[in-house]
C-alpha positions as protocol buffer text, in pm:
chain_id: "A"
residue {
  index: 1
  type: MET
  ca { x: 1197 y: 318 z: -550 }
}
residue {
  index: 2
  type: LYS
  ca { x: 943 y: 195 z: -293 }
}
residue {
  index: 3
  type: LEU
  ca { x: 946 y: 101 z: 72 }
}
residue {
  index: 4
  type: ASP
  ca { x: 957 y: -280 z: 73 }
}
residue {
  index: 5
  type: LEU
  ca { x: 1052 y: -399 z: 422 }
}
residue {
  index: 6
  type: ILE
  ca { x: 1037 y: -287 z: 782 }
}
residue {
  index: 7
  type: GLY
  ca { x: 1288 y: -465 z: 1005 }
}
residue {
  index: 8
  type: ILE
  ca { x: 1265 y: -517 z: 1380 }
}
residue {
  index: 9
  type: THR
  ca { x: 1567 y: -627 z: 1583 }
}
residue {
  index: 10
  type: SER
  ca { x: 1451 y: -863 z: 1854 }
}
residue {
  index: 11
  type: ALA
  ca { x: 1611 y: -1011 z: 2162 }
}
residue {
  index: 12
  type: ASN
  ca { x: 1348 y: -1288 z: 2157 }
}
residue {
  index: 13
  type: ILE
  ca { x: 1200 y: -1356 z: 1813 }
}
residue {
  index: 14
  type: ALA
  ca { x: 944 y: -1610 z: 1940 }
}
residue {
  index: 15
  type: GLU
  ca { x: 801 y: -1357 z: 2186 }
}
residue {
  index: 16
  type: SER
  ca { x: 802 y: -1082 z: 1921 }
}
residue {
  index: 17
  type: LEU
  ca { x: 613 y: -1305 z: 1679 }
}
residue {
  index: 18
  type: ARG
  ca { x: 359 y: -1385 z: 1950 }
}
residue {
  index: 19
  type: PHE
  ca { x: 305 y: -1011 z: 2008 }
}
residue {
  index: 20
  type: TYR
  ca { x: 270 y: -916 z: 1641 }
}
residue {
  index: 21
  type: ARG
  ca { x: 36 y: -1209 z: 1571 }
}
residue {
  index: 22
  type: LEU
  ca { x: -198 y: -1048 z: 1827 }
}
residue {
  index: 23
  type: LEU
  ca { x: -205 y: -751 z: 1587 }
}
residue {
  index: 24
  type: ASP
  ca { x: -335 y: -983 z: 1312 }
}
residue {
  index: 25
  type: ILE
  ca { x: -10 y: -1017 z: 1119 }
}
residue {
  index: 26
  type: GLU
  ca { x: 0 y: -1362 z: 960 }
}
residue {
  index: 27
  type: ILE
  ca { x: 352 y: -1482 z: 1031 }
}
residue {
  index: 28
  type: PRO
  ca { x: 478 y: -1823 z: 921 }
}
residue {
  index: 29
  type: GLU
  ca { x: 613 y: -2050 z: 1192 }
}
residue {
  index: 30
  type: PRO
  ca { x: 994 y: -2023 z: 1176 }
}
residue {
  index: 31
  type: ALA
  ca { x: 1235 y: -2313 z: 1192 }
}
residue {
  index: 32
  type: PRO
  ca { x: 1384 y: -2370 z: 1538 }
}
residue {
  index: 33
  type: ASP
  ca { x: 1661 y: -2121 z: 1617 }
}
residue {
  index: 34
  type: GLU
  ca { x: 1579 y: -1914 z: 1304 }
}
residue {
  index: 35
  type: ASP
  ca { x: 1744 y: -1572 z: 1332 }
}
residue {
  index: 36
  type: HIS
  ca { x: 1545 y: -1403 z: 1052 }
}
residue {
  index: 37
  type: VAL
  ca { x: 1167 y: -1426 z: 996 }
}
residue {
  index: 38
  type: GLU
  ca { x: 958 y: -1241 z: 737 }
}
residue {
  index: 39
  type: ALA
  ca { x: 589 y: -1191 z: 673 }
}
residue {
  index: 40
  type: VAL
  ca { x: 420 y: -1021 z: 378 }
}
residue {
  index: 41
  type: LEU
  ca { x: 137 y: -785 z: 470 }
}
residue {
  index: 42
  type: PRO
  ca { x: -181 y: -769 z: 257 }
}
residue {
  index: 43
  type: ASN
  ca { x: -53 y: -449 z: 91 }
}
residue {
  index: 44
  type: GLY
  ca { x: 270 y: -625 z: -17 }
}
residue {
  index: 45
  type: LEU
  ca { x: 495 y: -457 z: 241 }
}
residue {
  index: 46
  type: ARG
  ca { x: 723 y: -704 z: 417 }
}
residue {
  index: 47
  type: ILE
  ca { x: 797 y: -700 z: 788 }
}
residue {
  index: 48
  type: ALA
  ca { x: 1093 y: -891 z: 929 }
}
residue {
  index: 49
  type: TRP
  ca { x: 1238 y: -982 z: 1265 }
}
residue {
  index: 50
  type: ASP
  ca { x: 1613 y: -1027 z: 1309 }
}
residue {
  index: 51
  type: ALA
  ca { x: 1776 y: -1180 z: 1615 }
}
residue {
  index: 52
  type: LEU
  ca { x: 1982 y: -939 z: 1820 }
}
residue {
  index: 53
  type: GLU
  ca { x: 2278 y: -1179 z: 1805 }
}
residue {
  index: 54
  type: MET
  ca { x: 2265 y: -1179 z: 1424 }
}
residue {
  index: 55
  type: MET
  ca { x: 2260 y: -800 z: 1412 }
}
residue {
  index: 56
  type: LYS
  ca { x: 2563 y: -784 z: 1641 }
}
residue {
  index: 57
  type: HIS
  ca { x: 2741 y: -1035 z: 1416 }
}
residue {
  index: 58
  type: ILE
  ca { x: 2666 y: -831 z: 1101 }
}
residue {
  index: 59
  type: ASP
  ca { x: 2752 y: -501 z: 1274 }
}
residue {
  index: 60
  type: PRO
  ca { x: 2979 y: -552 z: 1576 }
}
residue {
  index: 61
  type: GLY
  ca { x: 2934 y: -185 z: 1668 }
}
residue {
  index: 62
  type: TRP
  ca { x: 2553 y: -215 z: 1686 }
}
residue {
  index: 63
  type: VAL
  ca { x: 2398 y: -69 z: 2000 }
}
residue {
  index: 64
  type: ALA
  ca { x: 2033 y: -56 z: 2095 }
}
residue {
  index: 65
  type: PRO
  ca { x: 1876 y: 279 z: 2007 }
}
residue {
  index: 66
  type: ILE
  ca { x: 1756 y: 506 z: 2283 }
}
residue {
  index: 67
  type: GLY
  ca { x: 1426 y: 684 z: 2250 }
}
residue {
  index: 68
  type: HIS
  ca { x: 1138 y: 657 z: 2009 }
}
residue {
  index: 69
  type: ARG
  ca { x: 1306 y: 700 z: 1667 }
}
residue {
  index: 70
  type: MET
  ca { x: 1048 y: 529 z: 1446 }
}
residue {
  index: 71
  type: GLY
  ca { x: 701 y: 405 z: 1505 }
}
residue {
  index: 72
  type: LEU
  ca { x: 460 y: 140 z: 1387 }
}
residue {
  index: 73
  type: ALA
  ca { x: 92 y: 234 z: 1380 }
}
residue {
  index: 74
  type: PHE
  ca { x: -191 y: -12 z: 1322 }
}
residue {
  index: 75
  type: LEU
  ca { x: -518 y: 117 z: 1178 }
}
residue {
  index: 76
  type: CYS
  ca { x: -810 y: -56 z: 1351 }
}
residue {
  index: 77
  type: GLU
  ca { x: -1161 y: -95 z: 1207 }
}
residue {
  index: 78
  type: SER
  ca { x: -1330 y: 124 z: 1468 }
}
residue {
  index: 79
  type: PRO
  ca { x: -1270 y: 305 z: 1798 }
}
residue {
  index: 80
  type: GLY
  ca { x: -1407 y: -2 z: 1977 }
}
residue {
  index: 81
  type: ALA
  ca { x: -1155 y: -218 z: 1792 }
}
residue {
  index: 82
  type: VAL
  ca { x: -873 y: 0 z: 1933 }
}
residue {
  index: 83
  type: ASP
  ca { x: -999 y: -72 z: 2284 }
}
residue {
  index: 84
  type: ALA
  ca { x: -1035 y: -445 z: 2206 }
}
residue {
  index: 85
  type: ALA
  ca { x: -684 y: -470 z: 2056 }
}
residue {
  index: 86
  type: TYR
  ca { x: -535 y: -286 z: 2353 }
}
residue {
  index: 87
  type: ARG
  ca { x: -710 y: -522 z: 2597 }
}
residue {
  index: 88
  type: LYS
  ca { x: -605 y: -830 z: 2394 }
}
residue {
  index: 89
  type: ILE
  ca { x: -239 y: -722 z: 2412 }
}
residue {
  index: 90
  type: LEU
  ca { x: -256 y: -662 z: 2788 }
}
residue {
  index: 91
  type: ASP
  ca { x: -446 y: -988 z: 2848 }
}
residue {
  index: 92
  type: ALA
  ca { x: -167 y: -1172 z: 2664 }
}
residue {
  index: 93
  type: GLY
  ca { x: 83 y: -1038 z: 2918 }
}
residue {
  index: 94
  type: PHE
  ca { x: 233 y: -750 z: 2721 }
}
residue {
  index: 95
  type: ALA
  ca { x: 255 y: -391 z: 2843 }
}
residue {
  index: 96
  type: GLY
  ca { x: 45 y: -91 z: 2760 }
}
residue {
  index: 97
  type: LYS
  ca { x: 202 y: 252 z: 2731 }
}
residue {
  index: 98
  type: MET
  ca { x: -103 y: 476 z: 2680 }
}
residue {
  index: 99
  type: GLU
  ca { x: -457 y: 357 z: 2748 }
}
residue {
  index: 100
  type: PRO
  ca { x: -710 y: 422 z: 2470 }
}
residue {
  index: 101
  type: TRP
  ca { x: -823 y: 784 z: 2450 }
}
residue {
  index: 102
  type: ASP
  ca { x: -998 y: 1016 z: 2210 }
}
residue {
  index: 103
  type: ALA
  ca { x: -722 y: 1231 z: 2061 }
}
residue {
  index: 104
  type: PHE
  ca { x: -782 y: 1594 z: 1969 }
}
residue {
  index: 105
  type: TRP
  ca { x: -690 y: 1514 z: 1606 }
}
residue {
  index: 106
  type: GLY
  ca { x: -1000 y: 1297 z: 1566 }
}
residue {
  index: 107
  type: GLN
  ca { x: -878 y: 945 z: 1638 }
}
residue {
  index: 108
  type: ARG
  ca { x: -918 y: 685 z: 1909 }
}
residue {
  index: 109
  type: TYR
  ca { x: -557 y: 619 z: 2003 }
}
residue {
  index: 110
  type: ALA
  ca { x: -360 y: 384 z: 2226 }
}
residue {
  index: 111
  type: GLN
  ca { x: -4 y: 259 z: 2259 }
}
residue {
  index: 112
  type: VAL
  ca { x: 124 y: -84 z: 2354 }
}
residue {
  index: 113
  type: VAL
  ca { x: 482 y: -202 z: 2397 }
}
residue {
  index: 114
  type: ASP
  ca { x: 635 y: -494 z: 2208 }
}
residue {
  index: 115
  type: PRO
  ca { x: 878 y: -734 z: 2382 }
}
residue {
  index: 116
  type: ASP
  ca { x: 1177 y: -524 z: 2276 }
}
residue {
  index: 117
  type: GLY
  ca { x: 1041 y: -201 z: 2422 }
}
residue {
  index: 118
  type: ASN
  ca { x: 911 y: -51 z: 2096 }
}
residue {
  index: 119
  type: ALA
  ca { x: 595 y: 157 z: 2131 }
}
residue {
  index: 120
  type: VAL
  ca { x: 328 y: 41 z: 1885 }
}
residue {
  index: 121
  type: ASP
  ca { x: 31 y: 267 z: 1811 }
}
residue {
  index: 122
  type: LEU
  ca { x: -328 y: 150 z: 1766 }
}
residue {
  index: 123
  type: PHE
  ca { x: -573 y: 397 z: 1613 }
}
residue {
  index: 124
  type: ALA
  ca { x: -903 y: 445 z: 1435 }
}
residue {
  index: 125
  type: PRO
  ca { x: -1090 y: 754 z: 1316 }
}
residue {
  index: 126
  type: LEU
  ca { x: -1355 y: 864 z: 1562 }
}
residue {
  index: 127
  type: GLY
  ca { x: -1708 y: 818 z: 1435 }
}
residue {
  index: 128
  type: THR
  ca { x: -1639 y: 488 z: 1252 }
}
């Protein structure tokens, strides 16, 4: 068994794709009104976005989770790249959650927020 896909439920797939493209994920352009979009990462892991309406159709009892239950963390090439990625996300109109800082565990760390309110971590080992 291996982890093959990470799924993100999105209220606005187009805006989610715009956000994740800023994090250098190569995502194919979906057909108009597509309610499921997938991309394959360089390591073979797939990431997918599903429209909120589709999720509610599949599972009528679906409710949005509360709190930070799972996280996505993007390894950047250097501490400076963390700062640059954070700034790129904010300049594109998305929110930051935690400005870049040098964490006590030896990483440059920051958090941004995707269009659906999910915190997304950006990090790099210090000294790279």
